[in-house]
C-alpha positions as CSV (number, residue, x, y, z in Angstrom):
1,M,-17.7,-17.4,-15.7
2,P,-17.4,-14.7,-18.4
3,D,-14.8,-12.0,-17.8
4,S,-17.6,-9.4,-17.8
5,A,-19.0,-10.9,-14.6
6,A,-15.8,-10.9,-12.7
7,T,-13.9,-8.0,-11.2
8,A,-10.4,-8.2,-9.7
9,G,-8.2,-5.6,-8.1
10,Q,-5.9,-4.6,-5.3
11,C,-8.1,-3.8,-2.4
12,Q,-7.1,-0.2,-1.7
13,A,-7.1,0.8,-5.4
14,F,-10.6,-0.6,-5.6
15,L,-11.7,1.4,-2.6
16,V,-10.3,4.6,-4.0
17,A,-12.2,3.9,-7.2
18,V,-15.4,3.3,-5.2
19,L,-15.0,6.5,-3.3
20,R,-14.5,8.5,-6.5
21,I,-17.7,7.0,-7.9
22,V,-19.6,7.7,-4.7
23,R,-18.5,11.3,-4.8
24,L,-19.8,11.6,-8.3
25,G,-23.2,10.3,-7.2
26,G,-22.8,6.8,-8.8
27,N,-24.7,3.9,-7.3
28,A,-23.8,1.0,-9.6
29,V,-20.4,0.0,-8.4
30,L,-21.2,-3.7,-8.4
31,A,-23.7,-3.8,-11.3
32,G,-23.3,-7.1,-13.1
33,V,-20.5,-8.4,-10.9
34,R,-20.9,-12.0,-9.8
35,L,-17.3,-12.5,-8.5
36,L,-15.2,-9.9,-6.8
37,F,-11.6,-10.7,-6.1
38,L,-9.7,-8.3,-3.8
39,D,-6.0,-8.7,-3.2
40,E,-4.2,-7.5,-0.1
41,V,-7.2,-6.6,2.0
42,H,-6.4,-4.5,5.0
43,A,-8.0,-1.6,6.8
44,H,-5.6,0.8,8.6
45,D,-8.1,3.6,8.0
46,P,-11.5,3.8,9.8
47,G,-13.2,5.1,6.6
48,D,-11.9,2.0,4.6
49,A,-13.1,-0.3,7.4
50,M,-16.7,1.1,7.2
51,L,-16.7,1.1,3.4
52,L,-15.5,-2.5,3.2
53,S,-18.1,-3.5,5.8
54,R,-20.9,-2.1,3.6
55,L,-19.4,-3.8,0.6
56,V,-19.2,-7.2,2.1
57,H,-22.8,-7.0,3.5
58,A,-24.1,-5.9,0.0
59,L,-22.5,-8.7,-2.0
60,P,-24.8,-11.7,-1.0
61,S,-28.0,-9.8,-1.8
62,R,-26.6,-9.2,-5.3
63,G,-25.7,-12.8,-5.8
64,A,-22.0,-12.0,-5.9
65,V,-19.2,-14.0,-4.4
66,L,-16.2,-12.4,-2.6
67,V,-12.7,-13.9,-2.9
68,A,-10.0,-12.0,-1.0
69,T,-6.4,-12.3,0.2
70,S,-5.0,-10.6,3.3
71,N,-1.9,-10.6,5.5
72,Y,-4.2,-10.4,8.5
73,P,-7.1,-12.5,9.9
74,P,-10.4,-10.6,10.1
75,H,-9.8,-9.7,13.8
76,G,-6.4,-8.3,13.0
77,L,-7.7,-5.6,10.7
78,L,-7.4,-2.0,11.9
79,P,-5.2,-3.0,14.8
80,D,-5.0,0.6,16.2
81,P,-6.8,0.2,19.6
82,R,-8.1,3.8,19.2
83,H,-10.2,2.8,16.2
84,H,-10.5,-1.0,16.4
85,A,-14.2,-0.8,17.4
86,L,-14.9,0.7,14.0
87,V,-13.8,-2.5,12.2
88,L,-15.9,-4.9,14.2
89,P,-18.9,-4.7,11.8
90,L,-16.5,-5.7,9.0
91,V,-15.1,-8.5,11.1
92,A,-18.6,-9.8,11.7
93,A,-19.5,-9.4,8.0
94,L,-16.4,-11.4,6.9
95,E,-17.0,-14.2,9.4
96,Q,-20.7,-14.3,8.5
97,H,-20.4,-14.3,4.7
98,C,-17.0,-15.9,4.1
99,D,-15.0,-19.0,4.9
100,V,-11.7,-17.8,6.4
101,L,-8.8,-20.0,5.5
102,E,-5.2,-19.6,6.8
103,L,-2.5,-20.4,4.2
104,A,0.6,-20.1,6.3
105,R,3.8,-20.6,4.4
106,P,7.3,-19.6,5.4
107,V,8.3,-18.2,1.9
108,D,7.5,-14.7,0.6
109,H,7.6,-15.4,-3.1
110,R,8.0,-11.7,-3.9
111,A,11.6,-12.0,-2.7
112,H,12.4,-14.6,-5.4
113,G,12.1,-12.7,-8.6
114,H,9.3,-12.2,-11.0
115,G,10.5,-13.7,-14.3
116,G,10.8,-10.1,-15.7
117,A,7.1,-9.4,-15.1
118,R,7.9,-6.4,-13.0
119,P,10.9,-4.6,-14.5
120,G,10.3,-1.4,-12.5
121,W,10.2,-3.1,-9.1
122,S,13.1,-5.4,-10.1
123,S,15.3,-2.5,-10.9
124,G,15.0,-0.9,-7.5
125,A,17.6,-0.9,-4.7
126,W,18.1,-0.9,-0.9
127,A,21.2,1.2,-0.5
128,P,22.6,1.7,3.0
129,P,23.8,4.2,4.2
130,G,22.6,6.3,1.3
131,S,25.9,8.0,0.6
132,A,26.8,10.4,-2.1
133,A,28.8,7.7,-3.9
134,Q,25.8,5.4,-3.9
135,R,23.7,8.2,-5.3
136,V,26.2,8.6,-8.1
137,A,26.1,4.9,-8.8
138,L,22.3,4.9,-9.0
139,A,22.3,8.1,-11.1
140,L,20.4,10.0,-8.4
141,P,21.2,13.7,-8.0
142,V,21.7,15.1,-4.5
143,P,18.7,17.4,-3.9
144,D,19.3,21.0,-2.9
145,P,17.0,22.8,-0.5
146,G,15.8,24.8,-3.4
147,D,14.6,21.6,-5.1
148,R,11.8,21.0,-2.6
149,V,8.4,20.8,-4.2
150,R,5.0,21.1,-2.5
151,S,2.4,18.8,-4.0
152,I,-1.2,18.2,-3.1
153,V,-1.8,14.5,-2.6
154,G,-5.1,13.2,-1.3
155,G,-6.2,16.8,-0.6
156,R,-3.2,17.4,1.7
157,P,0.2,19.0,1.1
158,L,3.2,16.7,0.7
159,W,6.7,18.0,0.4
160,A,9.1,16.2,-1.9
161,L,12.9,16.6,-1.7
162,A,12.9,16.8,-5.5
163,E,11.0,15.6,-8.5
164,Q,12.1,15.2,-12.1
165,D,11.2,13.1,-15.2
166,G,8.8,10.8,-13.4
167,C,11.0,10.4,-10.3
168,V,10.2,11.7,-6.9
169,Q,12.5,11.9,-3.9
170,L,10.8,11.8,-0.5
171,D,11.9,11.8,3.1
172,F,10.8,8.9,5.2
173,A,9.6,11.2,8.0
174,E,7.5,13.2,5.6
175,L,5.9,10.1,3.9
176,C,5.7,7.5,6.6
177,A,5.8,9.3,9.9
178,G,3.0,11.7,8.9
179,T,-0.7,11.0,8.0
180,T,-0.1,9.4,4.5
181,S,-2.8,7.0,3.6
182,V,-2.8,4.1,1.1
183,G,-4.9,6.2,-1.2
184,D,-2.1,8.9,-1.2
185,L,0.4,6.2,-2.1
186,L,-1.7,5.0,-5.0
187,E,-2.0,8.6,-6.2
188,L,1.8,8.9,-6.1
189,A,2.1,5.6,-8.1
190,D,-0.1,7.2,-10.8
191,R,2.2,10.3,-10.9
192,Y,5.7,8.8,-10.6
193,R,7.3,5.6,-11.9
194,T,10.4,5.9,-9.6
195,W,10.3,6.6,-5.9
196,V,13.4,7.4,-3.9
197,L,12.8,7.2,-0.1
198,D,15.6,8.9,1.8
199,R,16.8,8.8,5.4
200,V,15.0,5.6,6.2
201,P,15.9,4.7,9.9
202,L,16.1,1.3,11.4
203,L,12.4,0.3,11.4
204,A,12.6,-1.0,15.0
205,T,13.2,2.6,16.1
206,V,10.0,4.1,14.5
207,T,6.4,3.9,15.6
208,P,4.1,1.0,14.6
209,D,2.1,3.5,12.4
210,A,5.2,4.5,10.5
211,R,6.2,0.8,10.0
212,R,2.7,0.0,8.7
213,R,2.8,2.9,6.2
214,F,6.2,1.7,5.1
215,G,4.8,-1.8,4.6
216,N,1.9,-0.3,2.6
217,L,4.5,1.6,0.5
218,I,6.3,-1.7,-0.3
219,D,3.1,-3.5,-1.2
220,I,1.9,-0.7,-3.6
221,A,5.3,-0.3,-5.2
222,W,5.4,-4.0,-5.9
223,D,1.8,-4.2,-7.1
224,R,2.2,-1.1,-9.4
225,D,5.7,-2.0,-10.6
226,V,7.2,1.2,-9.3
227,R,11.0,1.4,-9.1
228,L,11.7,1.9,-5.4
229,I,15.1,3.0,-4.2
230,V,15.5,3.1,-0.4
231,L,18.4,5.1,1.0
232,A,18.5,3.5,4.5
233,D,20.6,3.8,7.7
234,G,21.2,0.0,7.7
235,P,20.9,-3.2,5.8
236,R,17.4,-4.5,4.9
237,Q,17.5,-7.4,7.3
238,R,18.6,-5.3,10.2
239,S,16.1,-2.5,9.3
240,S,13.2,-5.0,9.1
241,R,13.9,-6.6,12.5
242,Q,10.9,-6.2,14.9
243,S,8.9,-4.6,12.1
244,S,5.4,-5.5,11.1
245,P,4.8,-8.5,8.9
246,T,4.0,-6.3,5.9
247,T,7.6,-4.9,5.8
248,S,9.3,-8.3,5.2
249,A,8.9,-8.1,1.4
């Protein structure tokens, strides 16, 4: 198949691009595409679920084939019981138009290095307990209250502890316990090449929504080769205990 007839991308980045085109009045998102490969499909947002449902239904009539990967089976998408009914058309579309195969393996290969392919991600750190000495060792300044910066991300205000030279320092509660979407994280990845996430508690003590947002953050940082430094209350293994599957990377 010629390269011009195939399109590949991380699912949420693709959806953000589709939304931008739709807002501009475009209607040729899939023009000429015969094979669409989406990596890391998930739908934690009702809008994403409805957009994906329309997309999956539209592909067969265009003669296009969908190949996708996901950490979830179709019925596990949009697990929030308050919104799960909104994903049922997508579940039906996937089961109607796709063969669903489970590739269960015990190894997460992201944890075994990348052969230098992701120098940003590979230079990150998980640093408990996030002490001043660790900040010095990582060449991270301690932010002052006056360093706080208000940015508009995804049309909403987001407060950073500090930002400088392509590096942004963010509080876990601000980024993961709020209403941050995957689209917001993708926008941050476009703006900053280093993320410092401060005051990360043991993940077993936070809400499922906060754990899912943290898992999304890990996935996007890895996919976009962002240098991620986590200043956490405890070691990674202990912090990840009882967390969602997406936080095990």
